[in-house]
N, C-alpha and C positions, 0 to 999 in steps of 0.2 A: 217480706210479705207485701202483698198488694196494698198500695195506698193511693188515695185520691185527694187532691187538694183543689178546692174551688177558688176562683177569684173573679173580680169584676163587678161585684154587687155594689150597691150604693143608692143614693137618693136621686130621683129624676122626676121631672114634671110630666104630667099626663101628656101623651102624644110624643114623648121623647123616646130615645133608644138607649139600650145598654147591651154590652156583649159580655157574656159569662164564659169562663174557660174552666175546664176540668182537666187537671194534669194527672196522668197515671204513671205510677212507678212500681217496680217490684215484681213484674210478671210479664207475660207475653200479651201485649196490648191487643194485637190483631185478632185474637180469638174471643175477645170479650164483647158482649152487647153492652152499650153504655146508654144510660137513661138519665134524663134530667127530671127531677121531681120537685114539687113545691108543697109547702104547708103554711097556710095562713092561720092566724090566731083563731082558735076555736073550731078549726076545720080539720078534716082528715087529710093526710098526705095524698097527693094525686100526681099521676104521671103527666108531665108536660110534653115530652118528646123523647123518643129513643132511636138509636141507630144500631143496627146489628153488625156483626163482624163482616158481613157481605155488603153492607151499605144500605140495607133496607131501612126505610125511615117511617116512623109512625108519630103522628101529632094528636094531641087532645083537640077536640073540636073547638074549644074556647081560644086556641092560639093559632089555628090554621090561617095562613095568609099573613100572619104578623110575626111569627117566630120561625127561625131557620136553624136547624141543627146540622153540624158538620163534624167530621172527624179527620184527623191528620195522623195516619199511621206512622209517619216518619218522626213526628214530634210527640207522639203518644198523648194527644190532646183531643178533647171533644168540646167544641164551642157551641154556645147557644146565642144567636143574634136575636135580640128582642126589639121590635119596632112597634110604633103606635101603642105605646104602653098605656094601660088603664089602671085606675085605682085598684081594681079587683085583681091586678097582677101582683099586688103587694104580698110578699111571703118570704119565707126562707127557702132558698133554692139549693137543692143537694143533688149531687150526681151519684150514680150507682153503677157498679161494674158487675156484670153477671156472666158466668161461664159454667155450663153444666149445672151442678148444684151449689156452686160457690158464688157468694155475692159479698160485696163490700161497699160501704157508704163513705162518702166524704163528710166533712164537718158542717158543710152548708155555708151559704153566703146570703146576707140579707138584701133584698130588693124592696125599696119603698118608692111608690109612685104617688106623688102629691097632686092634688087637684089644681 
């Protein structure tokens, strides 16, 4: 079955950078839309960025110009490069794979941005 495993989270100072990676297995990666989502304490989960099977990209307004999503269909991974991090970026970041009516979530990785 399809599985997603996130990595790359951690603690970083404001203004710093982190690179998250979502590793996909158990299916045909190229047909899936992959999204990065985040959920901060006490807040609803929100879309950060996603990339379609054709490579179309969508960003949340709050991360435009700071985050970059990319996919590597040879390695079955989707990365999220995060720069100029702010305290409000602190959250659990999870990736989601969606194809037709099927979707699956990873377990999430914590990103903490300190002042």
